[in-house]
N, C-alpha and C positions, 0 to 999 in steps of 0.2 A: 453482419454480426453486430450485436449491440455493443455500444460504448458506455463505459461507466466512469465516474470521477467522484473522488471523495477527498476530504481534508484530514490532515494530521497537523500537529503542532509540536515542534522540537523545543526542548529546553534551551535557553540562549547560550549556555556554556557547552552545548553538545553539538552545535552546527558543524564544526570542523570534523569531529569524529564520525557523524552521520554521513557526511559527504565522502570522507575517506573510506568508510566501510562499503559505500555504494560504488566505489571504483573497483572493488574486488569481491563482488557478490559471488558466493560459492557456486561453482558449476553444477553441483547436484541440486541446488536450490533452483537455479534457472531451468534445469531440465524438468523439475517437478511443476514449476509454473506452466511450462509449455504442455506438460502431460495433462494437467487439469483444464486445458483449453485457453489459457490466458495468452494473449498476443498484444503487440503494439502497446506495451506497458511503458509509461513515462512518469517521472517524478519531476515536478517543478517546484522551486523554492523561492520565496521572497521573505527575507527576515527569518522569523521562526515558523512561518506558514508554509505548509506543503500542500500541493494539489497533485494527486495521483490519478492518472487516467490509463485506462486499459480497455481491451476488447475481450469479451468472453460471452459465450451463449447463455450460460446460466451462472450468474455471479454467486448466489447463495451456495449452490452445489459445489462450485469451485472452492469457495472458502471453507465449506464444511470439510472437504477432502483435505485441504491444506492444514486445517486444525487438527487433523489426525496424523499428519506426516512428521516423523522424528526430526528430519532435517529442518523443516519450516519451524517446528517448535523451538529448536535450538536458536535459530535466527531470530524469532520473535523474542525470545528471552534476552538475547544479546541486545536487541534494539529497543526493548520496552523501557529500559532505564533512561533512554535518551528523549522520551516524550513527556509532555504535559497534556492535560485534558484539553480537547477542543472546546472553546467556550459555549457553543450552542448545541453540543451533543445531547441528545434526548435520552432519557432513561430507556434501556433496553436496546439502543442502537448499537450495532457493531462498529459502524463507521459513520462519519458525518457526510452522508451522501449528498452530492450536488445535482441539481436539475439542469439538464441541457436546455438552454433557451434559444440557441442559434447554432446553425451548422452549415458550412459551406464545403462541398466536396468538389 
């Protein structure tokens, strides 16, 4: 199954809240992530920078389905106020996707 990674950036005064909310992600959201095929999902943080990695067969299809899900939309609304733009996000990009340059299994 393909792996994907992308970058997000938290506002400096929102780091504690972001981490606190991710200690109690809603069970119905976790179920929806699995339902759309997402697995092995991790978020790493260094300062304001986040790197999110996950496995999914079809990234765009999964995110299109999540974009229509009421539970995910509520979560995204809650989280969106905690973010600032990723510096190199290109116009029209949904996420600042990262290229895998090395992998050891």
